[in-house]
gemmi code that builds the backbone of each chain (N, CA, C; Angstrom):
import gemmi

chains = {
    "A": [
        ("UNK", (60.063, 52.645, 2.469), (60.171, 51.470, 1.178), (60.124, 51.808, -0.152)),
        ("UNK", (60.349, 50.914, -0.894), (61.040, 51.421, -2.420), (59.912, 50.897, -2.898)),
        ("UNK", (59.786, 52.402, -3.766), (57.743, 52.316, -4.822), (58.865, 51.813, -5.910)),
        ("UNK", (60.039, 51.522, -6.188), (60.506, 51.727, -7.621), (59.470, 50.749, -8.924)),
        ("UNK", (60.182, 49.558, -8.213), (59.491, 48.051, -9.384), (57.549, 48.473, -9.200)),
        ("UNK", (57.476, 48.782, -7.767), (56.118, 49.198, -8.305), (55.500, 49.866, -9.226)),
        ("UNK", (56.345, 51.203, -9.230), (56.229, 52.551, -9.944), (56.364, 51.865, -11.926)),
        ("UNK", (57.442, 51.389, -11.767), (57.774, 50.089, -13.089), (56.714, 49.859, -13.483)),
        ("UNK", (55.955, 49.194, -12.605), (54.846, 48.108, -12.851), (53.858, 49.028, -13.383)),
        ("UNK", (53.435, 49.987, -12.127), (52.156, 51.067, -13.358), (52.524, 52.013, -13.687)),
        ("UNK", (53.958, 52.304, -14.863), (54.515, 53.059, -16.050), (54.295, 52.058, -16.624)),
        ("UNK", (54.499, 50.688, -16.938), (53.911, 49.804, -17.914), (52.375, 49.872, -17.922)),
        ("UNK", (51.367, 49.276, -17.282), (49.783, 49.619, -16.839), (49.251, 51.011, -17.478)),
        ("UNK", (49.892, 52.022, -16.656), (49.105, 53.450, -17.706), (49.508, 53.264, -18.765)),
        ("UNK", (50.535, 53.102, -19.438), (50.738, 52.813, -20.768), (49.608, 52.239, -21.659)),
        ("UNK", (49.681, 51.210, -20.749), (48.552, 50.231, -21.995), (47.107, 50.995, -21.354)),
        ("UNK", (47.256, 51.094, -20.584), (45.323, 51.850, -20.408), (45.118, 53.235, -21.402)),
        ("UNK", (46.481, 54.045, -21.460), (46.215, 54.820, -22.145), (46.176, 54.970, -23.784)),
        ("UNK", (47.263, 53.649, -24.074), (47.528, 53.692, -25.775), (45.905, 53.026, -26.009)),
        ("UNK", (45.011, 52.112, -24.964), (43.836, 51.172, -25.262), (42.800, 52.681, -25.619)),
        ("UNK", (42.921, 53.625, -24.525), (42.152, 54.923, -24.553), (42.290, 55.888, -25.864)),
        ("UNK", (43.244, 56.225, -26.324), (43.695, 56.819, -27.464), (43.270, 56.088, -28.168)),
        ("UNK", (43.388, 55.092, -28.416), (43.034, 53.954, -29.726), (41.368, 54.177, -29.980)),
        ("UNK", (41.023, 53.916, -29.119), (39.055, 54.019, -28.686), (39.082, 55.385, -29.340)),
        ("UNK", (39.730, 56.594, -28.927), (39.140, 57.973, -28.846), (39.621, 57.925, -30.498)),
        ("UNK", (40.810, 57.760, -31.183), (40.777, 58.010, -32.438), (40.038, 57.362, -33.610)),
        ("UNK", (39.321, 56.182, -32.772), (38.600, 55.289, -33.977), (37.661, 56.114, -34.241)),
        ("UNK", (37.421, 56.391, -35.660), (36.198, 56.766, -36.500), (35.132, 56.771, -35.644)),
        ("UNK", (34.002, 58.062, -35.596), (33.234, 57.598, -35.122), (31.989, 58.581, -35.416)),
        ("UNK", (30.844, 57.996, -35.975), (29.538, 59.066, -36.272), (29.565, 59.735, -35.357)),
        ("UNK", (29.424, 59.570, -34.270), (28.693, 60.493, -33.077), (29.806, 61.887, -33.017)),
        ("UNK", (30.875, 61.410, -33.187), (31.946, 62.978, -32.815), (32.704, 63.602, -34.581)),
        ("UNK", (32.803, 64.423, -34.507), (33.266, 65.294, -35.885), (34.256, 66.302, -35.562)),
        ("UNK", (34.973, 66.722, -36.278), (35.737, 68.081, -36.306), (36.931, 67.894, -34.661)),
        ("UNK", (36.530, 68.827, -34.134), (37.482, 69.129, -32.956), (36.961, 68.347, -31.643)),
        ("UNK", (35.650, 67.703, -31.832), (34.998, 67.001, -30.933), (35.475, 65.893, -30.712)),
        ("UNK", (36.142, 65.680, -31.984), (36.767, 64.549, -32.164), (38.189, 64.111, -31.179)),
        ("UNK", (38.745, 65.211, -30.990), (39.971, 64.876, -30.143), (40.079, 65.454, -28.987)),
        ("UNK", (38.653, 66.399, -28.533), (38.257, 66.676, -27.039), (37.595, 65.244, -26.471)),
        ("UNK", (38.051, 64.587, -25.888), (36.907, 63.506, -25.755), (37.610, 62.772, -24.081)),
        ("UNK", (36.795, 62.009, -23.475), (37.259, 61.273, -22.673), (38.394, 60.132, -22.789)),
        ("UNK", (38.466, 59.616, -23.410), (39.508, 58.976, -23.926), (40.851, 59.389, -24.172)),
        ("UNK", (40.918, 60.757, -24.903), (41.903, 61.762, -24.853), (42.537, 61.966, -23.682)),
        ("UNK", (41.419, 62.646, -23.044), (41.421, 62.905, -21.489), (42.513, 61.381, -20.567)),
        ("UNK", (42.134, 60.421, -20.572), (42.254, 59.717, -20.145), (43.693, 59.543, -20.556)),
        ("UNK", (43.977, 59.612, -21.621), (45.646, 59.200, -22.087), (46.132, 60.291, -21.962)),
        ("UNK", (46.001, 61.245, -22.036), (46.954, 62.500, -21.219), (46.953, 62.147, -19.955)),
        ("UNK", (46.286, 61.906, -18.925), (46.393, 61.566, -17.369), (47.211, 60.354, -17.337)),
        ("UNK", (47.033, 59.628, -17.921), (48.011, 58.183, -17.980), (49.493, 58.735, -18.364)),
        ("UNK", (49.348, 59.540, -19.523), (50.974, 60.012, -19.686), (51.501, 60.641, -18.563)),
        ("UNK", (51.113, 61.959, -18.018), (51.409, 62.304, -17.413), (51.725, 61.991, -15.547)),
        ("UNK", (50.933, 61.179, -15.429), (51.013, 60.146, -14.542), (52.618, 59.522, -14.237)),
        ("UNK", (52.330, 58.423, -15.619), (53.387, 57.867, -15.922), (54.966, 58.559, -15.998)),
        ("UNK", (54.564, 59.690, -16.514), (56.080, 60.276, -16.551), (56.417, 60.934, -15.239)),
        ("UNK", (55.816, 60.702, -14.496), (56.416, 61.171, -12.759), (56.909, 59.922, -12.234)),
        ("UNK", (56.149, 59.154, -12.689), (56.313, 57.213, -12.332), (57.477, 57.173, -12.636)),
        ("UNK", (58.050, 57.571, -13.983), (58.899, 57.087, -14.396), (60.447, 57.613, -13.779)),
        ("UNK", (60.196, 58.590, -13.594), (60.990, 59.667, -12.675), (61.318, 58.646, -11.141)),
        ("UNK", (60.308, 58.360, -10.797), (60.723, 57.788, -9.415), (61.455, 56.316, -9.687)),
        ("UNK", (61.051, 56.076, -10.776), (61.679, 54.578, -11.396), (63.272, 54.992, -11.535)),
        ("UNK", (63.340, 56.144, -11.964), (64.882, 56.332, -12.397), (65.516, 56.162, -11.591)),
        ("UNK", (65.101, 56.921, -10.111), (66.119, 57.142, -9.117), (66.673, 55.828, -8.799)),
        ("UNK", (66.447, 55.047, -8.869), (66.909, 53.861, -8.187), (67.191, 52.333, -9.353)),
        ("UNK", (66.418, 52.342, -10.224), (67.015, 51.459, -11.259), (67.313, 51.510, -11.916)),
        ("UNK", (68.240, 51.091, -12.873), (69.239, 51.569, -13.732), (68.166, 51.475, -15.257)),
        ("UNK", (68.717, 52.677, -15.931), (68.166, 53.063, -17.411), (68.479, 51.804, -18.306)),
        ("UNK", (69.223, 51.333, -18.118), (69.066, 49.672, -19.436), (68.235, 48.741, -18.326)),
        ("UNK", (67.867, 48.686, -17.330), (67.343, 47.807, -17.242), (65.651, 47.841, -17.297)),
        ("UNK", (65.416, 49.200, -16.647), (64.345, 50.164, -16.584), (63.376, 50.281, -18.269)),
        ("UNK", (64.399, 50.724, -18.833), (63.629, 51.332, -20.600), (63.199, 49.804, -21.243)),
        ("UNK", (64.293, 49.424, -21.413), (63.496, 47.503, -22.033), (62.364, 47.095, -21.716)),
        ("UNK", (62.255, 46.992, -20.243), (61.055, 46.942, -19.907), (59.654, 47.427, -20.043)),
        ("UNK", (59.843, 48.486, -20.008), (58.552, 49.067, -20.688), (58.833, 48.388, -22.163)),
        ("UNK", (59.341, 47.875, -22.792), (58.716, 46.723, -23.713), (57.493, 45.803, -23.575)),
        ("UNK", (57.500, 45.113, -22.226), (55.949, 44.536, -21.620), (54.787, 45.253, -22.360)),
        ("UNK", (54.770, 46.898, -22.328), (53.854, 47.295, -23.042), (53.063, 46.779, -24.195)),
        ("UNK", (54.347, 46.220, -25.436), (54.005, 45.828, -26.249), (53.172, 44.461, -26.291)),
        ("UNK", (53.426, 44.003, -25.387), (53.027, 42.646, -25.128), (51.249, 42.638, -24.311)),
        ("UNK", (51.581, 43.400, -23.922), (49.813, 44.131, -23.180), (48.701, 44.656, -23.984)),
        ("UNK", (49.214, 45.344, -24.928), (48.590, 46.483, -25.439), (47.759, 45.320, -26.693)),
        ("UNK", (48.379, 44.370, -27.109), (47.724, 43.563, -28.039), (46.518, 42.838, -27.574)),
        ("UNK", (47.220, 42.057, -26.840), (45.900, 41.497, -25.443), (45.001, 41.915, -24.975)),
        ("UNK", (45.159, 43.207, -24.378), (44.284, 44.005, -23.976), (43.485, 44.942, -25.275)),
        ("UNK", (43.820, 44.982, -26.509), (43.118, 45.593, -27.345), (41.998, 44.418, -27.948)),
        ("UNK", (42.416, 43.135, -27.597), (41.498, 42.094, -28.343), (40.469, 42.056, -27.035)),
        ("UNK", (40.261, 42.065, -26.018), (39.500, 42.091, -24.789), (38.622, 43.532, -24.977)),
        ("UNK", (39.222, 44.754, -25.239), (38.598, 45.592, -25.263), (37.887, 46.463, -26.401)),
        ("UNK", (38.953, 46.391, -27.459), (38.295, 46.766, -28.407), (38.615, 45.895, -29.491)),
        ("UNK", (37.744, 44.603, -29.715), (37.521, 43.281, -30.041), (38.959, 43.285, -31.496)),
        ("UNK", (39.954, 43.869, -31.298), (41.049, 43.637, -32.379), (41.129, 42.203, -32.546)),
        ("UNK", (41.948, 41.784, -33.304), (42.605, 40.393, -33.431), (43.825, 40.044, -33.369)),
        ("UNK", (44.673, 39.299, -32.941), (45.734, 38.916, -32.781), (46.706, 38.242, -33.391)),
        ("UNK", (47.175, 38.223, -34.394), (47.900, 37.403, -35.341), (48.982, 36.809, -34.584)),
        ("UNK", (49.000, 35.472, -35.408), (50.081, 34.672, -34.783), (51.379, 34.913, -34.937)),
        ("UNK", (51.764, 35.891, -35.493), (52.940, 36.431, -35.526), (53.403, 36.930, -34.152)),
        ("UNK", (52.276, 37.642, -33.811), (51.794, 38.554, -32.905), (52.350, 38.170, -31.490)),
        ("UNK", (51.654, 36.624, -31.799), (51.543, 35.633, -30.607), (52.934, 35.346, -29.946)),
        ("UNK", (53.553, 35.140, -31.427), (55.227, 34.877, -30.810), (55.869, 35.796, -30.529)),
        ("UNK", (55.433, 37.121, -30.869), (56.285, 38.620, -30.432), (55.974, 38.535, -29.116)),
        ("UNK", (54.925, 38.553, -28.809), (54.427, 38.386, -27.463), (54.731, 37.312, -26.272)),
        ("UNK", (55.304, 36.125, -26.477), (55.828, 35.673, -25.946), (57.418, 35.683, -25.787)),
        ("UNK", (57.929, 36.061, -26.860), (59.510, 36.278, -27.044), (59.481, 37.698, -26.006)),
        ("UNK", (58.760, 38.362, -25.963), (58.976, 39.875, -25.433), (58.475, 39.401, -23.520)),
        ("UNK", (58.151, 38.397, -23.339), (58.096, 37.906, -21.802), (58.804, 37.624, -21.206)),
        ("UNK", (59.873, 36.596, -22.337), (60.868, 36.036, -21.979), (61.793, 36.924, -21.876)),
        ("UNK", (61.830, 37.759, -22.523), (63.190, 39.194, -22.392), (62.940, 39.846, -21.466)),
        ("UNK", (61.772, 40.324, -20.701), (61.731, 40.670, -19.929), (61.983, 40.182, -18.579)),
        ("UNK", (61.792, 38.908, -18.171), (61.870, 37.873, -16.989), (63.376, 37.774, -16.927)),
        ("UNK", (64.379, 38.350, -18.378), (65.519, 37.828, -18.833), (66.207, 39.529, -17.530)),
        ("UNK", (65.826, 40.311, -18.606), (66.011, 41.699, -18.034), (65.823, 42.290, -16.480)),
        ("UNK", (64.543, 41.671, -16.158), (64.346, 41.873, -14.583), (65.598, 41.406, -13.771)),
        ("UNK", (65.812, 39.906, -14.244), (66.997, 39.847, -13.420), (67.984, 39.663, -13.067)),
        ("UNK", (68.701, 40.534, -14.407), (69.823, 40.925, -14.964), (70.067, 41.749, -13.976)),
    ],
    "B": [
        ("UNK", (58.472, 64.050, -63.755), (59.657, 64.504, -63.503), (59.590, 65.346, -61.525)),
        ("UNK", (58.554, 66.104, -62.044), (58.748, 66.662, -60.408), (58.317, 65.459, -59.339)),
        ("UNK", (57.303, 64.989, -59.895), (56.588, 63.608, -58.324), (57.787, 62.735, -57.966)),
        ("UNK", (58.867, 62.681, -58.752), (60.219, 62.108, -58.264), (60.842, 62.783, -57.381)),
        ("UNK", (60.777, 64.255, -57.936), (62.239, 65.464, -57.058), (60.776, 65.351, -56.000)),
        ("UNK", (60.095, 65.343, -55.647), (59.040, 65.885, -54.945), (59.409, 64.505, -53.930)),
        ("UNK", (58.965, 63.050, -54.257), (59.239, 62.159, -53.303), (60.620, 61.950, -52.643)),
        ("UNK", (61.632, 62.214, -53.574), (62.942, 62.229, -52.829), (63.201, 63.435, -51.789)),
        ("UNK", (62.888, 64.376, -51.748), (62.428, 65.579, -50.936), (61.989, 64.771, -49.746)),
        ("UNK", (60.860, 64.578, -49.890), (59.856, 64.112, -48.750), (61.105, 62.905, -48.056)),
        ("UNK", (61.323, 61.353, -49.083), (62.089, 60.585, -48.013), (63.328, 61.544, -47.426)),
        ("UNK", (63.761, 62.001, -47.707), (65.291, 62.735, -47.361), (64.310, 63.213, -45.937)),
        ("UNK", (63.761, 64.537, -45.823), (62.900, 65.147, -44.499), (62.981, 63.863, -43.648)),
        ("UNK", (61.960, 62.687, -44.382), (61.313, 61.567, -43.555), (62.766, 61.029, -42.849)),
        ("UNK", (63.717, 60.717, -43.779), (64.751, 60.038, -42.730), (65.910, 61.141, -41.687)),
        ("UNK", (65.833, 62.457, -42.094), (66.244, 63.059, -41.000), (65.528, 63.227, -40.180)),
        ("UNK", (64.262, 63.110, -39.953), (63.125, 63.186, -38.896), (63.533, 62.355, -37.986)),
        ("UNK", (63.948, 61.011, -38.525), (63.943, 59.495, -38.181), (65.105, 59.499, -37.184)),
        ("UNK", (65.834, 60.200, -37.772), (67.254, 60.499, -37.323), (67.187, 61.128, -35.985)),
        ("UNK", (66.778, 62.033, -36.265), (66.854, 62.502, -35.106), (65.193, 62.113, -33.948)),
        ("UNK", (64.883, 61.441, -34.267), (63.551, 61.042, -33.799), (64.407, 60.145, -32.544)),
        ("UNK", (65.494, 59.319, -33.074), (66.453, 58.108, -32.572), (67.113, 59.223, -31.063)),
        ("UNK", (68.125, 60.482, -31.612), (68.666, 61.153, -30.992), (68.212, 61.668, -29.703)),
        ("UNK", (67.347, 62.568, -30.263), (66.600, 63.097, -29.351), (65.944, 62.044, -27.900)),
        ("UNK", (65.208, 61.091, -28.652), (64.257, 60.197, -27.566), (65.404, 59.739, -27.035)),
        ("UNK", (66.900, 59.126, -27.615), (67.857, 58.721, -26.218), (68.357, 59.970, -25.265)),
        ("UNK", (68.307, 60.853, -26.017), (68.632, 61.802, -25.083), (67.695, 62.261, -24.152)),
        ("UNK", (66.809, 62.191, -24.177), (65.622, 62.533, -23.394), (66.074, 61.610, -22.482)),
        ("UNK", (65.908, 60.586, -22.692), (65.993, 59.298, -21.655), (67.172, 59.207, -20.585)),
        ("UNK", (68.368, 59.472, -21.598), (69.130, 59.974, -20.529), (69.340, 61.018, -19.447)),
        ("UNK", (68.668, 62.050, -20.235), (68.648, 63.241, -19.245), (67.445, 62.875, -18.121)),
        ("UNK", (66.582, 61.705, -18.391), (65.429, 61.834, -16.993), (65.986, 60.854, -16.368)),
        ("UNK", (67.048, 60.213, -16.425), (67.438, 59.469, -15.762), (68.735, 60.536, -14.729)),
        ("UNK", (69.252, 61.559, -15.798), (70.077, 62.189, -15.114), (69.190, 63.083, -14.316)),
        ("UNK", (68.118, 63.298, -14.325), (67.138, 64.373, -13.528), (66.712, 63.733, -12.183)),
        ("UNK", (65.987, 62.599, -12.700), (66.023, 61.606, -11.655), (67.140, 61.033, -10.419)),
        ("UNK", (68.244, 61.211, -10.644), (69.468, 60.602, -9.492), (69.640, 62.172, -9.171)),
        ("UNK", (69.031, 63.375, -9.853), (69.521, 64.671, -8.921), (68.543, 64.582, -8.068)),
        ("UNK", (67.203, 63.815, -7.882), (66.235, 64.469, -6.904), (66.469, 63.272, -6.363)),
        ("UNK", (67.192, 62.673, -5.930), (67.916, 61.476, -4.702), (68.655, 62.522, -3.919)),
        ("UNK", (68.176, 62.418, -2.376), (68.455, 63.290, -1.348), (68.306, 64.714, -1.291)),
        ("UNK", (67.708, 65.025, -2.484), (67.561, 66.526, -3.000), (66.159, 67.252, -2.056)),
        ("UNK", (65.021, 66.505, -1.844), (64.118, 66.427, -1.356), (63.320, 66.982, -2.251)),
        ("UNK", (61.739, 67.580, -2.523), (61.233, 68.583, -3.102), (61.024, 69.570, -3.428)),
        ("UNK", (62.569, 70.003, -3.623), (63.337, 71.980, -3.940), (62.581, 71.978, -5.334)),
        ("UNK", (62.284, 73.323, -5.525), (62.264, 73.968, -7.104), (63.258, 73.340, -7.386)),
        ("UNK", (64.317, 73.330, -7.482), (66.043, 73.142, -8.509), (65.252, 71.912, -9.180)),
        ("UNK", (64.458, 70.794, -8.594), (64.741, 69.800, -8.980), (63.629, 69.926, -10.547)),
        ("UNK", (62.981, 70.631, -10.539), (62.503, 71.096, -12.022), (62.615, 71.499, -13.530)),
        ("UNK", (63.983, 72.141, -13.646), (64.578, 72.668, -14.931), (65.130, 71.291, -15.444)),
        ("UNK", (66.034, 70.388, -14.520), (66.223, 68.760, -15.910), (65.164, 68.331, -15.869)),
        ("UNK", (64.666, 68.103, -15.114), (63.286, 67.452, -15.659), (62.179, 68.214, -16.694)),
        ("UNK", (62.332, 69.147, -16.815), (61.482, 70.068, -18.115), (62.265, 69.647, -18.906)),
        ("UNK", (63.700, 69.807, -19.322), (64.819, 70.008, -19.950), (64.453, 68.358, -20.330)),
        ("UNK", (64.543, 67.314, -20.314), (64.324, 66.007, -20.219), (63.304, 65.857, -21.147)),
        ("UNK", (61.680, 66.204, -20.604), (60.621, 66.194, -20.848), (60.486, 67.119, -22.672)),
        ("UNK", (61.470, 68.277, -22.691), (61.457, 68.630, -24.050), (61.615, 68.003, -24.765)),
        ("UNK", (63.259, 67.817, -24.911), (63.772, 66.893, -26.053), (63.025, 65.788, -26.206)),
        ("UNK", (62.487, 64.923, -24.697), (61.961, 64.069, -25.422), (61.068, 64.171, -26.126)),
        ("UNK", (59.709, 64.994, -26.045), (58.936, 65.473, -26.688), (59.474, 65.453, -27.863)),
        ("UNK", (60.215, 66.687, -28.298), (60.571, 66.835, -29.934), (60.830, 65.342, -30.530)),
        ("UNK", (61.185, 64.673, -29.780), (61.976, 63.224, -30.285), (60.345, 62.491, -30.904)),
        ("UNK", (59.719, 62.828, -29.963), (58.071, 62.059, -30.168), (57.799, 62.502, -31.944)),
        ("UNK", (57.631, 64.126, -31.292), (57.282, 64.930, -32.739), (58.255, 64.624, -34.119)),
        ("UNK", (59.116, 64.525, -33.800), (60.032, 63.541, -35.116), (60.232, 62.608, -35.867)),
        ("UNK", (59.208, 61.493, -34.671), (58.825, 60.474, -35.115), (57.745, 60.390, -36.087)),
        ("UNK", (56.862, 61.260, -35.451), (55.242, 61.519, -36.140), (55.542, 61.988, -37.528)),
        ("UNK", (56.785, 62.989, -37.099), (57.035, 63.592, -38.738), (57.278, 62.166, -39.851)),
        ("UNK", (57.994, 61.420, -39.489), (58.925, 60.821, -39.880), (57.910, 59.445, -40.495)),
        ("UNK", (57.178, 59.528, -39.686), (56.071, 58.388, -39.910), (54.795, 59.044, -41.099)),
        ("UNK", (54.992, 59.840, -41.232), (53.933, 60.255, -42.464), (54.769, 59.809, -43.695)),
        ("UNK", (55.860, 60.041, -43.703), (56.433, 59.210, -45.745), (57.170, 57.812, -45.346)),
        ("UNK", (57.302, 57.261, -44.191), (57.942, 56.069, -44.160), (56.820, 55.245, -43.735)),
        ("UNK", (57.604, 53.676, -44.259), (56.747, 52.913, -43.921), (57.152, 52.535, -42.244)),
        ("UNK", (56.068, 51.734, -41.764), (56.739, 51.305, -40.277), (57.741, 50.183, -40.349)),
        ("UNK", (57.264, 49.161, -41.553), (58.271, 48.266, -41.946), (59.612, 48.969, -41.693)),
        ("UNK", (60.014, 49.825, -42.333), (61.044, 50.143, -42.923), (61.720, 51.106, -41.383)),
        ("UNK", (61.159, 51.997, -41.059), (60.956, 53.011, -39.812), (61.518, 52.401, -38.560)),
        ("UNK", (60.377, 51.362, -38.009), (60.671, 50.748, -36.557), (61.574, 50.005, -36.372)),
        ("UNK", (62.254, 48.937, -38.101), (63.614, 48.475, -37.117), (64.297, 49.166, -36.576)),
        ("UNK", (64.570, 50.715, -37.474), (65.657, 51.866, -36.314), (65.666, 52.024, -35.467)),
        ("UNK", (64.225, 51.776, -34.606), (63.981, 52.177, -33.178), (65.064, 51.201, -32.647)),
        ("UNK", (65.594, 50.444, -33.214), (66.391, 49.716, -32.269), (67.580, 50.312, -32.047)),
        ("UNK", (68.036, 51.595, -32.521), (68.834, 52.072, -32.355), (68.766, 53.078, -31.064)),
        ("UNK", (67.509, 52.564, -30.331), (66.942, 54.063, -29.090), (67.724, 52.572, -27.767)),
        ("UNK", (67.457, 51.475, -28.297), (67.968, 50.659, -27.466), (69.844, 50.628, -27.152)),
        ("UNK", (69.873, 50.446, -28.896), (71.492, 50.837, -28.651), (72.184, 52.155, -28.041)),
        ("UNK", (71.652, 53.108, -27.809), (72.255, 54.535, -27.546), (71.992, 54.335, -26.302)),
        ("UNK", (70.299, 53.894, -25.366), (70.119, 53.977, -23.864), (71.339, 53.192, -23.719)),
        ("UNK", (71.900, 51.705, -23.674), (72.644, 50.715, -23.495), (74.313, 51.673, -23.236)),
        ("UNK", (74.765, 52.032, -24.551), (75.926, 53.167, -24.245), (75.680, 54.328, -23.728)),
        ("UNK", (74.794, 54.921, -23.668), (74.525, 56.105, -22.574), (74.606, 55.926, -21.191)),
        ("UNK", (73.728, 54.523, -21.170), (74.047, 53.973, -19.501), (74.868, 53.944, -18.532)),
        ("UNK", (75.680, 52.924, -19.942), (77.116, 52.153, -19.618), (78.336, 54.007, -19.112)),
        ("UNK", (78.214, 54.647, -20.189), (79.333, 55.707, -20.214), (79.035, 56.681, -19.312)),
        ("UNK", (77.625, 56.730, -19.317), (77.471, 58.323, -18.269), (76.746, 57.899, -16.837)),
        ("UNK", (76.552, 57.114, -16.980), (75.944, 56.344, -15.568), (76.796, 55.500, -15.057)),
        ("UNK", (77.584, 54.576, -15.954), (78.289, 53.431, -14.842), (77.647, 52.223, -14.930)),
        ("UNK", (76.394, 52.065, -15.626), (76.052, 50.613, -15.285), (76.539, 49.606, -15.847)),
        ("UNK", (76.413, 48.768, -15.262), (77.117, 47.366, -15.670), (76.042, 46.582, -16.340)),
        ("UNK", (76.418, 46.283, -17.851), (74.958, 45.588, -19.074), (76.162, 44.334, -18.732)),
        ("UNK", (74.842, 43.421, -18.265), (75.602, 41.735, -18.428), (74.965, 41.568, -19.765)),
        ("UNK", (75.751, 40.003, -19.951), (75.142, 39.155, -21.227), (73.272, 38.996, -20.630)),
        ("UNK", (72.935, 38.689, -19.650), (71.759, 38.127, -19.800), (71.157, 39.340, -19.915)),
        ("UNK", (71.155, 40.463, -19.485), (70.121, 41.668, -19.797), (70.420, 42.205, -21.550)),
        ("UNK", (71.781, 41.957, -22.009), (71.730, 42.542, -23.311), (70.603, 41.511, -24.170)),
        ("UNK", (71.296, 40.126, -23.644), (70.291, 39.663, -24.390), (68.699, 39.714, -24.323)),
        ("UNK", (68.519, 39.803, -23.060), (66.465, 40.355, -22.994), (66.158, 41.166, -23.954)),
        ("UNK", (67.528, 42.136, -23.800), (67.139, 43.471, -24.353), (66.889, 42.837, -26.039)),
        ("UNK", (67.629, 42.217, -26.298), (67.437, 41.788, -27.753), (66.160, 41.147, -28.496)),
        ("UNK", (65.934, 39.968, -26.850), (64.782, 39.454, -27.196), (63.791, 40.676, -27.400)),
        ("UNK", (63.626, 41.110, -26.328), (62.408, 42.400, -26.371), (62.156, 43.224, -26.986)),
        ("UNK", (63.389, 43.331, -28.049), (63.031, 43.986, -29.440), (62.685, 43.375, -30.578)),
        ("UNK", (63.288, 42.017, -30.709), (62.183, 41.038, -31.948), (61.396, 40.845, -31.601)),
        ("UNK", (60.775, 40.895, -30.248), (59.241, 40.578, -29.903), (58.832, 41.778, -30.271)),
        ("UNK", (59.403, 42.743, -30.015), (58.960, 44.243, -30.191), (58.098, 44.033, -31.710)),
        ("UNK", (58.820, 44.318, -32.343), (59.105, 44.063, -34.036), (58.048, 43.292, -34.788)),
        ("UNK", (57.618, 42.154, -34.207), (57.002, 40.569, -34.494), (55.458, 41.458, -34.141)),
        ("UNK", (55.524, 42.011, -32.697), (53.663, 42.695, -32.397), (53.780, 43.796, -33.280)),
        ("UNK", (55.239, 44.669, -33.633), (54.146, 45.964, -34.087), (54.424, 45.894, -35.958)),
        ("UNK", (55.335, 44.848, -36.524), (54.812, 44.935, -37.740), (53.773, 43.727, -38.019)),
        ("UNK", (53.630, 43.048, -37.945), (52.282, 41.810, -37.707), (51.024, 42.143, -37.503)),
        ("UNK", (50.635, 43.311, -37.331), (49.522, 43.664, -36.622), (49.031, 43.717, -38.487)),
        ("UNK", (47.325, 43.428, -38.092), (46.994, 43.245, -39.259), (46.727, 44.819, -39.803)),
        ("UNK", (46.757, 45.696, -38.871), (46.221, 47.390, -39.444), (48.044, 47.363, -40.232)),
        ("UNK", (49.118, 46.750, -39.859), (50.409, 47.177, -40.761), (50.054, 46.700, -41.989)),
        ("UNK", (50.091, 45.349, -41.610), (49.608, 44.521, -43.257), (48.580, 45.369, -43.980)),
        ("UNK", (47.736, 45.959, -43.772), (46.923, 46.667, -44.335), (47.422, 47.743, -45.182)),
        ("UNK", (48.238, 48.652, -44.825), (48.772, 49.726, -44.398), (50.151, 49.367, -45.624)),
        ("UNK", (50.994, 48.185, -45.580), (51.781, 48.082, -46.463), (51.339, 47.631, -48.009)),
        ("UNK", (50.108, 46.792, -47.901), (49.192, 46.412, -49.107), (49.311, 47.352, -50.618)),
    ],
}
model = gemmi.Model(1)
for chain_id, residues in chains.items():
    chain = gemmi.Chain(chain_id)
    for i, (resn, *xyz) in enumerate(residues, 1):
        res = gemmi.Residue()
        res.name, res.seqid = resn, gemmi.SeqId(i, " ")
        for name, pos in zip(("N", "CA", "C"), xyz):
            atom = gemmi.Atom()
            atom.name, atom.element = name, gemmi.Element(name[0])
            atom.pos, atom.b_iso = gemmi.Position(*pos), 0.0
            res.add_atom(atom)
        chain.add_residue(res)
    model.add_chain(chain)
structure = gemmi.Structure()
structure.add_model(model)
structure.setup_entities()
């Protein structure tokens, strides 16, 4: 079975999860300071997501053209603000919503090409 | 006077770092494509590791260069330059891997980058940093 497109989806999702974990880990917190601020579950999550997505990325590139796969990673930029809104209570500006919409259209076009 | 000289030097270093972040990022991705293609039909032999390691090393250096650039360059200046990543990858994919790039794909990529710019530069944090 060709796992390439499922792997590409996973790379996108892992990128989102890892980025959110990193954001939350790096947010100033009174509970952690100094070295402890860097060594945390969030950082570990980010590292694991990064490592797995790198391996999956290679799986993707075995069959999917780079000129198609790489731009599709841009979907992360559409998902991260939405996820950050849910998980980190971040606001999404109107222009960002426009950007998200444009990214989705672009990804659909590239995915079809 | 010294403050101005220090500033221009920081800007020069940051611009050079930005340039390298693009070059190394594109090279890293092209190397990853090359490494991935080499694993096709090769099984899980150990000799698939060196190309992957090289690709990751180059790509990681690109990330470091990007972080260095961002210490002194505003994101609103630096981020649009990352469009060159797409240009470089398109050119490299076409030239080295013979990938066919349709108008639809090119148009989609332009849209994706435009969208990424909007999301990145119009975030609340970005606006605060520019103030």
